[in-house]
N, C-alpha and C positions, 0 to 999 in steps of 0.2 A: 504494500500499500503506500503510495507516494505521500510525502509530507503535506502536499497541498490538499489531498483527499482526507488526510487524517485531521488536518486543521479544520476542514469543513464539518466533519463529523463531530469534532469537540465543540466547535461553535454552536452546532445544532443541539447538542447536549446542555450547553449553557443556555441557549435561547428557549428551549422547551421548559427547562426548569424555572427560568425566570417568568415565563409566561403563565406556568402553572401556579406559582406562588403569588403572582400579582393580580390573578383573575378575580373577579367578582361574580362571574357568570359561569354557569355549568358548561356551556359549550366551549368557552375559552379554556377552562381547566382540561376539558378533554382534548382539545387541540394541543395544548402544551404536552400532555402525556403522549399522544400519538407522535409528536415531533421527537421526544425522547426515545420513543420505541424505534422509529425509523433511523435514528442516529446510532443507537446501542447495538442494533442487530448485526450490522456489518462489522463493528469492532469486536463483538463476541465471537463471530465466525472467522475472524482474521487468520487465526491459527488454523491450518488445514489438518485438524485431528478430529477423529470420530467423536470424541467427548465434547469438543467445542461445538460442533455441529449439533450434537444432541441437546446441549444446554441451550443453544440458540433456539432450537425448535420448541423446547419446553417452555422457555421464556416467552416466546411468541404466543404459544397457546394459553398460557396463564394471563398474559396481557390482554389478549383478545377477548378472554372470558370477563376479565375485569373491566375492560372498556365497555363491553355489552351491559354489564350490571350497572356501571355508572350512568350510561345513557338511558337505560330503563328506569333507574332511580330518579334521575333528574327530570325525565319526562312525566313520570307519575307525580313527582312533587310539583312541578309546573302546572300539571292538569288540576291538581287539588287546590293549590294555593294561589294559582294565577301569575306567579313571578318566577323568573329564571335565576335570580340572584341567589348566591350561596349564603 
């Protein structure tokens, strides 16, 4: 992985974390978490080892499940309360 690509992924990690912490809206928090996921997955699979690939796949599945639960909970909350704010 070139240093340029590595710096883009690390910038994505910082950006996603900042967006998630600074958000007051459920969809913005979800967007920050997705940016983090898209940045960390290539970094986890950078080593071409079966355990690294397995860990990356497990992390992706766990994060996809968590993102689904977060979107369902925020949609249900917005439906009942009428606001999207955290």
